[in-house]
C-alpha positions, 0 to 999 in steps of 0.5 A: 425908098430907093436902092441908094438907101440900102444898108450893107448886110441887110436883105431887101425886096425889089418893089418897083423898077421905074425904068423899062430898060432897067427892069428888063436888065434886072429881070435877066439877072434874076433881080426883078420886081418881087425878088429879094436881094442882099446888100453886100456893099455900098459906095457913097454916091457910087455903086451898090453891090447886090447879091442873090443866089451866089451872084453879085452885081454892081448897080450904079447910082443913077440906076439905083435911084430907079429901083424901089425897095423895102426891107425883107421880112421872113414869111410867117408860119 
């Protein structure tokens, strides 16, 4: 699923970023592939607000479509 499907209050892992420019920008913000992020809020057909390490970032709808995520699961053990 892509980032537009994220539900506020849930934690996700970024699985794949389909655009090189978006990938570089996300990595600069510490939100690259394999990183976990928290969905703070989501506007209908608008930005998704993500949180990570006390930092919040608004991701526009077009960019959010290019970011594939999966629900975060705590490590076992």
